N, C-alpha and C positions, 0 to 999 in steps of 0.2 A: 718200513712198517707204515701203512697209510693211517693218517690222523684225520678224523672227520669231527668237526665241531657241530654237534646236533642241536645246539641251543644258541642261536646267533641271530642278531636282528638287523632289519633294514626297513626303511619307510620311504614312500615317495615324497620328495621334497615339496610338491604342491599340496599334499595333505597337511604337512607341517604348517605351511604358510596360511592355510585356510581352516585350521583345526577348530576354530571357534564356531564354524558353521555346523559342526556335527556333535557338539557337546550336549549333554542333557540338562535337565533342570537343576539349578543350583550350582552349575559347574562353570569354571572360568579358566582362561589360559593366560599365562604371562611369558614374556621372553626377556631374559636377562643374561647378558654376556655370552650369548650363543646357546644358552640353556632354555629349553621350553618346559614349563611346568603347568600341569593341569590340576586344579583344586575343585573339591566339592565341599561347600560349606565349611571351609578352612582346613579340610583334610587333603593333604597332598596325594594325588593318585598316580601320576605318570610324569616322569622327568627324563628328558633325553638331551644329549649332546647332538645338536643338529648337524654339525660338521662330519661326525662319525655315522650317525644313523642313516644318512642320506648319501654317502660317498662309497660306492663299491670299490673305487680305486684305492682309497685310504684303507678300507677293510682288507683287501688283498695284500696290500703292503705290510699291514700289521699282522696278518696271518703268516706271511713269510717270516717275520721276526719272531713269532711265537712257536714256529715249526708245526703249523697246522696246514694240511694239504687242501681240505674242502671244508665248507661251512654250509649248514642248512639254514636258510633265511626265513624268518617269519617277522611280522610286524610287532609281535609281542603284545603288549597291553593294547595297542591300537585296535586289535581285533575286537575289543570290548565295544568300541564305537562303530563297528562295521555295519553297513546296511547295503541294500541292493543298488544303491547309487555308487557307493564306494567300491564295492567288491570287484566289478570288472576292471576298474582302473588299477587296483592294487594287483590283481592277478596279471594284467598286461605288463605292469611295471616290473614285477618279479620275473616274468618270462623274459623280458628284454635284458635284465641283469644276467639272468642264466645263460641267454645266448651270447652275451658279451664275454662271459667268463665260464665256458661250459665245463672246464676241468677243475674249476675252483668253487663256484657258487651254485647252490641247489635251492630252488624256490618251492614253497609250500602254497597251496591254494587257500584263499580266505573267503568265506561266505558267512552271512548271518544265518546260523544253523537252523532256526525255527521258521525261516521265511519259506513259503511254498515254492519259490523260484530257486532256492539254494541248490537242490540236487542237479539241476540243469547247469547252473553256473559251475558247480564242481566238476561235472563232466567236461564242460568246455575247457576249464583250466587244466585238467589232466590230459584229455585226448587231443585237444587242439594246440594248447600252449606248452604242454610237456612238463607241467609242474608235478612234483613227486609225492605229495601228501597233502593233508588238510590240517590247518591250524584252527583250534577252538580254544576258548577260555573255559575255566572250570564251571562257570554257570552262565546262563543267559536268560534274561526275563525272570530271574528268581528261581530258575529250574537248574538243578545240577545234572550232570551228564548221564545219570541213571534214569532220568525221566523218559518215559515212552515217547514224548513229543520229539525226541531226537531220532527215532527209528528211521524215518525217510532218509536222512542224511547218512546214518550209519550203513543202511543197506546200499546206498550209492557208493560210499567209500569202499565197502567190502567188494562190491561188484567190479569196481575199478582196480582192486588190488593195491590200495594205497593206505598207509597208516595215518592215524589221527594223533597229531602233536597236541598235547594239552598245556597251554600256558596258564599261569595265574590270572585271575581276574584282579582289577585294581584293589578290591577289598572282598572279604567274605560277604555272603548275603546278609548276615547279622554281625555288626561289628561295633555296636555302641560302646561296649565295655572296653574296647582298645583304640578309641579315637585319640587318646592322649599319647604324648611322647613319640609320635610317628609310628606307634606300634600297629596301627591298621595295616601298614605296608610290611614292617619288619617282622612282626609275629603273625599278622592276619594272613599273609600269603602261605606261611607254613601250615597254619590251621586249614586253610582252604584246600591246598593240595593234598593234605592228609585226609580231609573230608571226602574229596572226590575219588581218591584212590580206594578208600574203604567202601564207598557207596558203589563203585563199579564192581569191586570184588564181591559184595554182598548181593547185588541185584542180579536178575537173570538176563540183563541186556547182552552179555557176552555169550550166553546160551542161545538167545534168540536170533542173534546175528553171528553165526559161527566164523565168518571170515574177517571180522573187524579186529583191528589191533590198536592199542594206545601207547603212545610214548609220552609219559608224564614228566613234567619238568621238575627240577630241584629235588630229585630223589623221592618224589611223592611227598615233599614236606618232611614229616617225621614218620612216614609210612614204613620206611625201612626199619625203624626202631620198634614199631608196634605190630609189624606184620604177623608174627607168631601169636601175639595175644588176640589180634583181630580174627585170625583164621584158625586158631588152635582148637576150637570146639572143646572147651574145657569141661562142658557139662553143666555149667552154672549159668552162663549168659544165654539169653534167648536169641542167638545168632542163627542165620540160615544154615540148614544141613545141605551143603553144596560141595561140589568137586572143585575146591579152591585151587588145587594144584593145576587142574586144566585151565581155569580162568586166568591165573597168574601167569601162565606161559604166554598169554596174549597181552600182558601188561609189562611194558618196558619203562625204564626210568633213566633220565639223563642226570649227569653229575654237577650241572650248574646249580648255583653260581659258584664263583671262585672263593667263597667263604668257607667251604668245607675244607677240613684238614685231611691229610693223607689217611689218618687213623679213621676218620669218620667215613671216608669213601671206602676204605677197606671193610668197615663194618657193614656198609650197605651192600657190598659185593658178596659178603658171606651170607647175609640174611636173604637177599633177593636172588643171588646167583649171578655169575659173571655173564652168563648168556642174556641176562635181562637189563644190563647196565650199558649206557652209552656215554662217552665223553661229551661234556657240554660246558660252556663257559659263561653264557649270558652276556657276552660282549655285544655292543659297546656301552652297556650301562655305566661301567667305568673303564677307562682305556686299558688299564693293566690287567683286567680280569682274564683275558684270553691266555696270556703268558702265565699268570698265576695259577689258573686252573690246570694248565699243562704241567707245571711244576708240581702241583698237589697230586695229580694222577701219576706222574713219573715216581713219586715217593711211595706209591702203594706196592707192596710186595705181592707179586703174582707171577705165574708161569708165563712163558712166551705165548702159548696159545691163547690164554686168558687176555693178555695184553693186546694181542692183535684183534681179539673180538671186541674188547671195550673200546679201544682207541679208534676203531673204524669199521671192523668187520660186521658188528651187529647192525650198525647204521646202514652200511652198504647193502646188507641183505634186506632190510626192511624197506629201503628206499629204491631198490633196484639199480644200484650204482655198480658198474663194472669195475673190477679191480685193475 
């Protein structure tokens, strides 16, 4: 049974070494014992183990140990700082990793989504470099993914037939109340992914771009818990009168990170449907997460067909991976 880790990270080492060149106002980077940390006004935004984030050789070795056949690579939070200077180099680097390990590692394209040059770079990354999807974060320039400003990049992704993987942003757009206790990351990303999942379900973006599909990280934050409340049309809330069933068929969710228990993943599969869930680990945020995520998924009670779909079949279909 093929196992595809749909939420797995890699970064070009040269970007790690020059990260300070691309940070925004009030942001700073530190390096301590092989760990790079990015801060904004005292709030920790991004933390990576350089030796794992930049080494496909080490990643493949640890995939073997965890029983993972293939992994879908994105830069994760680094997409937040992406621009048209960085994007071609990121895409070239991911394409090179994919060429070196064609049966193990799959690259996603990275572009700054609101830049007018982004659709052309996405087309180059897919048609010329062979990357299999597009990585975005939950919001860009204060705009969540339901904003019409994203339409050009969505139309290009749909035309190319590639899905859009949605990673968390470092923090929600508004996060002042959760800047304490590192909650901006721990809880803020749950909020943010829940917000973007709900806004995509409520907006008409999926209707306006019929071919676009989204793979949303971390089970959509808490979206799997509130899906029926959000889309239930109870007659009390002023929510849109929409064909939510049709929209949700084009919204998929990965099971990263390895913090979910088997019971929580099982709940997500029941509410979202096994056809909409992909196995994911969020490796290498912590080195043991890939194996832990696999153990958690193995503990979910499901039929053989469901397990084949969740472990790898859904990802293979969306990303055009031959079995």
